[in-house]
C-alpha positions as a printed Julia matrix, in Angstrom:
54×3 Matrix{Float64}:
 125.84  -50.65  225.89
 122.14  -50.63  224.96
 121.01  -50.95  221.4
 117.51  -49.9   220.48
 116.19  -50.31  216.99
 113.46  -47.76  216.44
 111.39  -47.54  213.29
 109.84  -44.15  213.94
 109.84  -40.96  211.97
 108.89  -37.45  213.03
 108.33  -35.06  210.19
 107.74  -31.28  210.49
 104.0   -31.89  210.48
 104.28  -33.79  213.77
 105.97  -30.88  215.49
 103.33  -28.52  214.1
 100.59  -30.75  215.48
 102.16  -30.8   218.95
 102.5   -27.0   218.88
  98.85  -26.61  217.85
  97.71  -28.88  220.69
  99.7   -26.87  223.25
  98.46  -23.5   221.97
  94.87  -24.76  221.74
  95.0   -26.13  225.27
  96.3   -22.84  226.65
  93.65  -20.89  224.74
  90.88  -23.16  226.07
  92.21  -22.84  229.63
  92.28  -19.04  229.54
  88.87  -18.85  227.85
  87.35  -21.08  230.56
  89.05  -19.01  233.26
  87.67  -15.81  231.76
  84.2   -17.3   231.4
  83.94  -18.56  234.97
  85.99  -15.81  236.67
  83.01  -14.15  238.41
  81.86  -17.5   239.81
  85.37  -18.27  241.05
  85.63  -14.82  242.68
  82.25  -15.21  244.41
  83.28  -18.65  245.69
  86.43  -17.35  247.37
  85.11  -13.93  248.43
  81.87  -15.16  249.88
  78.68  -13.12  249.55
  80.38   -9.76  250.02
  80.02   -8.94  246.34
  76.25   -9.41  246.43
  75.75   -6.9   249.27
  77.02   -4.03  247.12
  74.15   -4.37  244.64
  71.27   -1.89  245.24
């Protein structure tokens, strides 16, 4: 029905690159979440957390 002529080639290195990008993106996301977690908690909880400090 449809004929597509494609001159592309995916070698094992391409799949490895895609896997590295996915793992790196997840690692960066979780690192940023961990880094800014207290700020995110304060934003949603309000100033209740600051009242507990002596």
